[in-house]
C-alpha positions as CSV (number, residue, x, y, z in Angstrom):
1,M,90.5,127.2,41.2
2,I,91.8,125.2,44.2
3,L,95.4,125.9,43.2
4,G,94.6,129.6,43.2
5,Y,93.1,129.4,46.7
6,A,95.1,126.8,48.5
7,F,98.6,127.2,47.0
8,A,101.0,130.0,46.8
9,K,104.3,130.1,44.9
10,E,107.2,130.9,47.1
11,S,110.9,131.3,46.6
12,T,113.2,129.6,49.1
13,Q,117.0,129.7,48.8
14,G,116.7,130.7,45.1
15,G,114.3,127.9,44.1
16,N,110.5,127.9,43.5
17,H,108.3,125.4,45.1
18,I,104.6,125.0,45.8
19,V,103.4,125.5,49.3
20,L,100.1,125.8,51.0
21,D,98.8,129.4,51.3
22,Q,99.4,130.2,55.0
23,N,95.7,131.1,55.7
24,F,94.6,127.8,54.2
25,K,97.3,125.9,56.0
26,D,96.3,127.5,59.3
27,K,92.7,126.4,58.8
28,V,93.7,122.9,57.9
29,V,96.0,122.7,60.9
30,A,93.2,123.9,63.2
31,I,90.8,121.3,61.7
32,T,93.5,118.7,62.2
33,E,94.0,119.6,65.9
34,L,90.2,119.4,66.5
35,S,90.0,116.1,64.6
36,K,92.8,114.7,66.7
37,K,90.8,115.5,69.8
38,M,87.4,114.3,68.4
39,N,88.9,111.1,66.8
40,N,91.4,110.4,69.6
41,N,94.2,110.8,67.1
42,D,92.9,107.7,65.3
43,R,94.5,107.7,61.8
44,Q,92.5,104.6,60.8
45,K,89.3,106.6,61.3
46,I,90.7,109.3,59.0
47,L,91.5,106.6,56.4
48,Q,87.9,105.2,56.8
49,M,86.5,108.7,56.2
50,I,88.6,109.0,53.1
51,K,87.2,105.8,51.7
52,E,83.6,106.8,52.5
53,H,84.1,110.2,50.8
54,V,85.4,108.5,47.6
55,V,82.3,106.4,47.5
56,E,80.0,109.4,48.2
57,I,81.8,111.5,45.5
58,E,81.3,108.8,42.9
59,E,77.6,108.4,43.7
60,L,76.9,112.1,43.7
61,Y,78.9,112.6,40.5
62,N,77.1,109.8,38.7
63,D,73.8,111.3,39.8
64,N,74.8,114.7,38.4
65,N,74.6,116.2,41.9
66,D,76.9,119.2,42.1
67,H,77.4,118.5,45.8
68,W,80.2,116.1,44.7
69,A,82.5,119.2,44.5
70,V,82.0,120.0,48.2
71,E,82.6,116.4,49.1
72,T,85.7,116.4,47.0
73,A,87.0,119.4,49.0
74,D,86.2,117.4,52.2
75,L,88.3,114.6,50.8
76,I,91.2,117.0,50.1
77,V,91.0,118.3,53.7
78,L,91.0,114.7,55.1
79,C,94.1,113.9,53.0
80,Y,95.8,117.1,54.3
81,E,94.8,116.1,57.8
82,L,96.5,112.7,57.5
83,L,99.7,114.4,56.1
84,F,99.7,116.9,59.0
85,M,98.9,114.2,61.6
86,E,102.0,112.3,60.4
87,E,104.0,115.5,60.4
88,K,104.8,115.3,56.7
89,D,106.4,118.3,55.1
90,I,103.9,119.4,52.4
91,D,106.7,120.9,50.3
92,V,108.6,117.7,50.3
93,V,105.5,115.6,49.6
94,F,104.3,117.8,46.7
95,G,107.9,118.2,45.5
96,E,107.9,114.4,45.0
97,C,104.3,114.0,43.9
98,L,103.8,116.6,41.2
99,P,106.7,115.8,38.9
100,R,106.0,112.1,39.3
101,F,102.3,112.6,38.5
102,F,103.2,114.7,35.4
103,V,105.4,111.9,34.1
104,K,102.8,109.3,34.7
105,L,100.2,111.3,32.8
106,K,102.6,111.9,29.9
107,N,103.3,108.1,29.7
108,L,99.6,107.3,29.3
109,G,99.7,108.6,25.8
């Protein structure tokens, strides 16, 4: 579901890669800009919020409270925020991450 909403497949220079859907990216960039102002560009605060969301997600999930899904989306936005704040290229990051993650999963078996 998230992939269908947040990601679009695009062809660049003959190759396919995963990129953020422009509408989704624009919203996350706007959130990042507001967050920079509200948090004084404090990346440590974003990291702390990430940690807090992980704990909250686990608690909600273990309590069978479906709100864990919304908190998981918040966590995803916080992670994107950090990437954007550090001016990371999403295509490059996911270009490295997804194949690596796939290999790790295959090696678990």
